[in-house]
C-alpha positions in Angstrom: 0.0 0.0 0.0 0.9 3.6 -0.7 -0.1 6.9 0.8 -1.5 9.8 -1.5 2.2 11.1 -1.9 3.3 7.5 -3.3 5.3 6.6 -0.1 5.1 2.9 0.9 2.6 2.8 4.0 4.7 0.0 5.8 7.8 2.4 5.8 5.7 5.3 7.2 4.4 2.6 9.9 7.7 1.5 11.0 9.1 5.0 11.4 5.8 5.6 13.8 7.0 2.4 15.8 10.7 3.6 16.0 9.5 7.0 17.1 6.9 5.8 19.6 9.8 3.6 21.0 12.0 6.4 21.2 9.4 8.3 23.4 8.9 5.6 25.7 12.8 5.2 26.3 13.0 9.0 26.6 10.7 8.5 29.7 12.6 5.6 30.9 15.9 7.4 30.6 14.6 10.6 32.2 15.3 12.6 29.1 11.8 13.8 28.8 10.0 16.7 30.0 6.2 15.7 30.3 4.3 16.4 27.5 6.5 19.1 26.3 9.7 18.5 23.8 9.6 17.0 20.5 10.7 14.2 18.3 10.1 14.5 14.3 10.9 12.6 11.3 10.8 14.1 7.8 8.7 12.2 5.3 9.7 14.4 2.6 10.4 18.1 2.1 7.1 19.4 3.1 5.7 16.9 5.9 6.9 15.0 9.1 6.1 12.8 11.9 5.8 14.6 15.4 4.1 13.9 18.8 0.9 15.2 19.5 0.6 18.1 21.9 -1.1 17.1 25.1 0.0 13.3 25.7 2.8 12.4 28.0 5.5 10.7 26.2 5.0 7.4 28.1 1.5 7.1 26.6 2.4 7.9 23.1 1.6 5.1 20.6 2.6 4.5 17.1 -0.9 5.5 15.8 -1.2 8.6 18.0 1.8 10.2 16.1 0.9 13.1 14.0 1.8 14.0 10.3 1.9 17.5 9.8 3.1 19.8 7.1 5.5 22.8 7.3 2.9 25.4 8.2 1.6 23.2 11.1 -1.5 21.8 9.7 -2.3 18.3 10.9 -2.7 16.0 7.9 -3.0 13.1 9.9 -4.0 12.7 13.8 -6.6 13.9 16.5 -4.2 16.4 18.4 -2.7 19.7 17.7 0.9 20.6 17.0 2.6 22.4 19.8 3.8 25.8 18.1 7.6 25.7 19.3 7.7 22.3 17.6 6.6 23.7 14.3 9.2 26.4 14.4 12.2 24.5 15.6 11.5 21.3 13.7 10.2 22.4 10.4 12.8 24.8 10.1 15.6 22.4 11.0 14.4 19.7 8.6 14.5 22.2 5.9 17.9 23.7 6.8 19.9 20.7 7.3 19.6 17.9 4.7 21.2 15.3 7.0 18.3 16.0 9.6 15.8 13.4 8.6 15.4 12.9 12.5 15.3 15.7 14.9 15.1 15.2 18.7 14.7 18.2 20.9 14.9 17.7 24.8 15.6 19.6 28.0 17.7 16.4 29.2 19.1 17.4 32.7 22.8 17.1 32.4 23.1 18.3 29.0 20.5 21.4 29.7 22.9 22.0 32.5 26.0 22.5 30.5 23.8 24.9 28.3 23.3 27.1 31.6 27.1 27.5 32.1 29.0 30.5 30.5 31.0 28.8 27.8 29.6 25.7 28.4 30.7 22.8 26.0 31.2 19.1 26.1 35.0 18.6 26.8 36.8 15.8 25.2 38.0 14.4 28.5 35.9 11.1 28.6 35.1 8.3 25.8 31.6 9.2 25.3 32.5 12.9 25.0 35.0 12.2 22.4 32.4 10.5 20.3 31.1 14.2 19.8 34.2 16.2 19.4 33.8 18.6 16.7 30.4 17.5 16.1 28.4 19.7 18.2 27.2 23.6 17.4 26.6 26.0 20.3 23.9 28.7 20.0 25.1 31.1 22.8 21.9 33.4 22.4 18.6 32.8 24.3 15.6 34.6 22.9 12.8 33.3 24.8 10.4 30.5 23.5 10.8 29.9 19.8 7.2 31.0 18.6 8.0 32.5 15.3 9.6 31.6 11.9 12.4 34.0 12.5 13.6 32.4 15.5 13.2 28.9 14.3 15.2 30.0 11.2 17.9 31.6 13.5 18.4 28.3 15.6 18.3 26.0 12.5 20.9 28.1 11.0 23.2 27.3 13.8 23.4 23.7 13.2 25.3 23.5 9.9 26.6 20.0 9.3 26.8 18.9 13.0 24.9 16.0 14.7 23.9 18.1 18.0 23.4 21.5 19.0 23.4 23.0 22.4 20.8 26.0 22.7 22.0 28.5 25.1 19.9 28.4 28.5 17.4 25.7 26.8 18.4 22.2 26.0 19.7 20.4 22.9 18.8 19.4 19.7 20.0 15.9 18.2 19.7 15.2 14.7 20.5 12.0 12.5 19.5 10.1 9.4 17.3 7.4 11.2 15.4 7.3 14.7 17.9 4.4 15.8 21.3 6.5 15.3 19.7 9.8 16.6 18.4 8.2 19.7 21.7 6.5 20.4 23.4 9.7 20.0 21.2 11.6 22.2 21.5 8.8 24.9 25.2 9.1 24.8 25.3 12.7 24.7 23.5 12.9 28.0 25.7 10.5 29.4 28.8 12.4 28.5 27.1 15.5 30.0 26.4 13.6 33.0 30.1 12.5 33.7 31.3 16.0 32.9 28.9 17.6 35.5 29.8 15.0 38.0 33.5 15.7 37.6 32.8 19.5 37.5 31.2 19.2 40.8 34.2 18.0 42.6 35.9 21.2 41.9 39.0 19.6 40.7 40.6 20.1 37.2 39.8 17.8 34.3 42.6 15.2 33.4 43.0 16.3 29.9 43.4 13.7 27.0 46.2 14.6 24.5 44.8 15.8 21.1 46.5 12.8 19.1 44.7 10.2 21.4 41.3 12.0 20.9 41.8 11.9 17.2 42.9 8.2 17.5 39.9 7.5 19.6 37.6 9.0 17.0 39.2 6.8 14.2 38.6 3.9 16.5 34.9 4.5 16.8 34.3 3.6 13.0 31.5 1.1 14.2 29.1 3.5 15.7 26.4 3.0 13.2 26.1 -0.6 13.7 26.2 -0.5 17.4 23.5 2.3 17.4 21.1 0.0 15.3 21.8 -3.0 17.5 21.2 -0.9 20.8 17.8 0.5 19.4 16.6 -3.1 18.5 17.6 -4.0 22.0 15.7 -1.2 23.3 12.5 -2.1 21.2 12.7 -5.9 22.5 12.4 -4.8 25.9 9.4 -2.7 25.0 7.8 -5.5 23.4 7.8 -7.6 26.4 7.1 -4.6 28.9 5.2 -2.1 27.2 4.0 -3.8 24.0 1.1 -1.3 23.3 3.6 1.1 21.9 3.3 -0.5 18.4 -0.5 0.1 18.3 
């Protein structure tokens, strides 16, 4: 079966299932913020999947996920789109071709780093090295992203990076599919957690020489396969414990 735009329905259904799994695990990992924040997947240049406004992430199912267009019109679903979702996600999908999946959260440790003057992920721990030179930093906070101009400004900061820290706000992680983007989201928060814990001691970092950082990055060539295996494992756990997510 295909939809009205000629896209295979089974592909969209699988994207819905993967996205629903990501919401459920965001709750389990403590990365969510109630009914706020957004995960989205671009279906084409004009439409994307996104969570419905008003549902807690622990209750989102594959069928409850919306399809909306770039103007915020809901094409499929029974709930509205939260306004900041439209401006942040819609603009990011359009501005960054590599951002098929856009995950925006206020996850605790990474957000804590966005609150620090000059706060950045430092390459002083193995998870952090994974993101070395792959994070953009937006150092300007302008309140809620409630207009197209602010959405464009935020999206323009991403460039070709896989993550962005939004000053005094939270993070955006992008990727080619839900599995890889969610894996990056998870490990970014782990890196931020270790950094905040280390900083809380008041002692200086034990710096890793730049040559070792670069060598370690080269050693991380199997990231994609590991991400896919990780996400499949997460879905297997949900299949046993929260099987309704696929409904």
